N, C-alpha and C positions, 0 to 999 in steps of 0.2 A: 551464699545468701544465709543471714542468720534468722532463722523461723521465728523466734521469740520476739527479736526487735523488729522484724517486719510486722508482725502482728500488733506490737505495741504502737507503733505509731499510726496505725490504722484504727486504733480504737477497737481492737477485737480481742482484748484478754481481760476477763472478768475474775478468774481465780485460777492459780498455777500452783500445783505443788513444789515444794523446795526441791531443787536437784534437777528437775525439768530440763532447764536451759543447758545445764552442764551436760547431762545426758545427750542431748541433741548436738550439742558442738563436738563431743567426743566421737560419736559413731552414727553410723546409717541407722535410723531406727524405723520400726514398722510401728504406724500408729492407726487407729481405726476410729470412725464415727458411725453409729447406728442411725437408720432410717426406718421409718415407720411406713409399711407397704401397704396401709389400708386403702390407697387409691392408685389408680395407675399412672399417676403422674406429679412429680414433686411441684412446689408451689414457692413462691419467692421467700416465703418463712423459712424454707430449708435453705436458701441461698447462703447464709453466713457460714453454715456448717460445709457446704459445698466449698465455698472460696477458702475455707481453711484446709480443707485436703489438698486443693489446687497449690495454694501456696507451700503446702508440706511437700508435696512433689517436687514443686520448683526448687526447694531448698534441699533436693536429694534425698530425701526421706521416700518410705514406701507407705501410700496410703491405701487403708483397707476400708471399702464401703461395707458395712454389714446391715443387709436387710433382715428385718427383725420378724421372720416368718414365725417364728415360735411366740416371741413377745406380743407380736401382732395378734396372736390367738388369746392372749390373756388381758392387755391394756395396761398402760402405763399411769400409776397415780399422779406423777408429777404435774403440779400445776393444774390438774383438773379437778372438778369436784364431783364427776361421776365417772361410771366405768363406760367403755366405748363398745361399739359394736364389733363382735369378733368375726372373722373371715374364714372361710374354707380354705384347703390347701390349694385347690385348684386356681382360685382367685389370687391368692398369695403369689403363687408362681407368675401368673399372668403379670402380676404388677411388679414383681422383681424384674421382669424382662424390659417392660417398659422404662422403669426407673435407670436401669443400666444403659439404655441407648441415650437418657438424657444426661446421665453421668459422664458419658464417652466425650461430652462436647468439652467437658472440663478437665477430664483426667485421661491419662495416656494407659489404656489398659492393655495395648497390642505391642508395644515396641520390645526391642530386645533387652533393653536397659534394665540394670538390675533392682531398679526401682519402679519398675512399672506397677501400675495399680492393680488391687485385686478387689473381687466383690465376693461376698460369703453370705450364706443364709443360715441363721442360726435354728433353722428347723432340721438342718442336716444334721447336727449333732444332738440337738434336745429331743428327737421324734424317739431315739433308741434309749432315753432315762426310764427306767421303771421309777415309779414314786418312792419305793424303799430303798432304791440306790442313790437316789437324791437326797432324800433327807438323812442318808447316811455319810455319803460321801461329800456333800454341799452343806447340808443343814446345821451338821454338827461344829462347823467351823466358825458360825457367826452367831452371836447370841441374840435373841430376843430384845434385850435391853439395847443391844447396838442397832437393832432394825426400828425399835421404836423411836430412837433419839433424832431420826430424820426428819426434816420438816414437812417431807411430802406425806409421811405417814401420819405425823401430829395434826396435821390440819384436817385429814380425812376422819380421824377419830375422836378429834375433839370436839368443843362446843359448837364449831363453824360448820360442822357436817350433820345433816339431819338423817342421812340413811347408813352411817358408818362405813367401813370398808371390809371387802369380802377377803376372804384368806387368799383367793387367787391374786389379788392386785397387792396384797400385803408381801406376798413371796416374790414378787416382780424384781426387786434388787437381787434377790438371790439368784434369779434367772440371769440378770444381766450382768452379774458378777461372774457367773459360770460362762457367759461369753467371754468375758474378758481373760479369764483363766485358760480357756480352751485356745483362744488366739495367742496368748503367751507361751503356751506349751508346745502349739504346732506353727506357729508362724514368726515365734520369737518377737511377739508384738508386746511394746513395755509402755504404750502410751495410749489413753482413751480421751477423746475430746467429746465436746457436746456443749449445749447450751447450758447457762449456768442454772437452770432448773434442775438439771442432770447431774449436779456436783455429788449429791448424797449416794445415787446410784453408783457413779463412777468410783468413789472412793471405797465402796462396799467391794468393788472388783479388787482394788489394791489391795485391801485387806485380806480378801481370801486368797490373792497369790501369795501374800506374805505367810499366811498361815499354813496353808495348804502346799505350796510349792517350794516354800522357802526363799522366794524370790523377791524383786523389787520393782515396781510398776509405779506409773505416774500419772497425773490427772491434769487437765487443761481445760477450762470452760471460757466460752465467750459470753459477751453481755446477751440478753434477751433485746432486740432491736424495737424501739419505740419511735413514734412520730413526735416532733417538737410539741403539737398542740395536746399531746397525751394519749391520742387515739392509737388503736392497735396498728402496727406496721403491716402491710401487706394486705389488708382488708379494704375492699370496696363495697359500695351499695349492692354490687351484683354478687358479693361474695369473695373467695381467693383470688389472688392473679395467680395463674398456674403456669408452668413452663410449656406444656402441651398447647400447640396452636389451636387444636380441636377444641380446647375450653377457654382458652383468652388468645383472642387473636393478636398476631404480632402487632397490630395497630393499637389494640387496646393496651398490650403489654407496652409499647412505646409511650403511649399516652399517659401511663401511670407515672413513669419515671419523669416524663416532660412536666408534670403538673405539682411535683413536690416542692415544698417551702425551699428557700434559699437556705436556711439553717439546715434542713433534713438534705439538701442535695450536696452542702460542704461536708456532711457526715458521711453520707452514703456512696460518695466517689471514693472514697478511701476503701469503704467495706466491701462495695460489689464490683470494683474494676481491679485490674492489675496494673493500672498506670502507677509509675514511679511517683516518689514523692516530691520531685523536681517538677515533673508534669503537673502534678495535682496543684503544686504551689502557684506555678505559672498560671493555669487557667483560673483558679480562686482570684488571684491579683487582676487578671483582665476582668472577671466577673465583678469585681468591686468597683471599677470605673464605669460599668454601665449594666447596673442590676437589671433594668428593664428588658434587656436583650437575652437573659436567661442563659447565658454562655455555659454557667455549671449545669444546668439541667439538660441542655441541648446536647452536650458532650456525655454526661451520665447516661442519658438515654440512648445515645447511639452505641457507646461501648457495650452496655448489658445487652441491648437488643440484637448486637452483632453475635456477641457470645452465645445468648441463648438460642437465637433463631440464625439469621445468616445476613450477610451485607445486602443480599437483594431484599430480603423482608425487611429491613431497615429502611432501605430506600422507598420501598412500596408503602411504608409507614408514614414517613416525611411527605411523600407526593398526596397521600389521601388526607393529611392533616391539613395541606394548605388548600385543599378544595373548599372548606368553610371559610377561607380567608380572600375568596374571589381568584386563586390562581390555578385552580384546577381547569382541566379541558375535558372535552367529550371522550378523547382518547384515554385519558387517565382514568374516567369513570369506568369505560368498557373494560379495562385491564383488571379492575378490582372484582376480586371473587366476592360471592354474596354475604358472608360473614363479616368482612370488613366494611362493605358498602353500608350493612345495616348498622354496624358499630358506629361508623361516622356520622349517619344520619338518625342516631338513637334519639327519641324525644321529638323528631319531627313530624307534624302532623300526617296522618296515612289515609288515603281513601282508596274503598276497593271499587274496581272498574271489572266489569263483565267482560268475558273472553269476546263474546259476540259483537261489542260495542267497537274493539279495537280491530277484528277481524274484517268488519266491513269498511273501516276507515272513517275517522270522525275528526271534525275541524277542532282545532286547539280551543277556540271559543265554545263549543259545545261540550267539550271534553272537561273543562274548568269550571262553566258556571253552570251547566245543566247536569252532567254526570257525575259531578262532585262540587263541593263548595270551595273551593279555592278562591272563587270570586263570586261575590253576590249577585253580578249581572255580568253581562256580554259588554255591556257599555263600560263598565269600570276595567275590564279586560282591554278592550280596543284603545282606550286611553292610556294605558300603560304599554300598551305595544307602541303607539304613536312616540311617546316619550323614551323608547329605547330600554325600557325597565323590565321587560319579561325574558326570561330565559327559558329553554326545555334542555335538559341534558347538558348544561353549561354552553349551549349555543343560542343567541339572541333570537328571538322570535322576531320576524319582519313583517308577516300579512297573519291578521287574527283568523283568517280563514285556511291557513296551512292544514294539510290533512296528515294526521298522525295514525301510523301504521304500526303494524307487529314488528317491522324491521328496526323500529327506534327503541325498542324496550332493551333495558341493561338488565343483564342476567336472565334474559327470557321473561321477564315478569315485571319491572318497574320502570317508572318515568320519574324524573326529577324536574318539577317546576320550582322557579326561583322567581320571586316577587321583589325588585329591588335588589340591595346588594345582600341582606342577611335573613330574609324569609323563605325559607324553604317548605315544600309540600312533596310527599312522595305518593304516586299513583300506583296501585299493585293491582295487577291485572291478574284474573284467574277466575 
């Protein structure tokens, strides 16, 4: 597989240094991407870089995931208007381990193949640098004029910035350049990849390698992913879409991809899956014949959810999605964990019910008309029951006097009341 050609048709190349493709076609190469360890999970904003490393390994090269333990203590000015919070070493180490577990779903760290993936932490070599050694061994090779010419620096010290830029952040590109130099010297790493906002930092590394080691290194960046409507990719009303199921449930993750626009789905299926050009072409053609069936979105959501979570999580997310469209059953509700259950019924009216009411057994009529405001009167409830329009936990209520007890609770605390086809109410017992 030609790595550069693969990225080109997928729309994943923004800038590439001359000679990069020739190097990769000539020999097996080590290449790296840095990941910010300021959280204990990656989010889908990181996934473009993860997919780049995945394709890199599939093309026979050696991917290196660098966790920025040292740079995480500094903060990267690229594309940001202010400094970020700095972490202690214990937090950084914990986050590093969590990130490696996630990356292992995409990269092969364990096989005996010569191009198995590596994970390194730049804190391991940066912690031994003294300030004097750093400015002597690194600082003297890169001029201030060179560093000032970078867009990320210009924005922070120009008229756009009210607070200016600390020396700590100004030195960031030297620290990142030192990483590249270290990996070049110790792992024969000749390529650094990243988002397009990292171009300035990456080429500082190639320049440092040229000046200090007399070597040649290369750079490749991918575009920053946007949505067709111009909004930021990967953000929802509740924040980032995380790869950690504890932060973003597989159901919410699946729903994110399922709800993208046709235009975005056509772009994302190339970037976030490893489906071939032929497969994607066939799916796109089928989608164009019946766009309302959202074939592109459904295949994209399937591929990414299975890759990040599991086939079982994907199937659970599909089943949960069908509940709101009348296809769910009591059994599917009972299988659902609480976080998924609450995600499915987010925004549904919730009524609090005391334990003592359920423990003594209560009629559905009293529960919904007296102890909550699901119905304004018992008469309204009885009429709906007679018409077959009331369900409890997805089972039709045949008798307005049926007794509801603790054994009917979902996840030990919820009852799902449905009026007609689309009106849902949650009763939370506690």
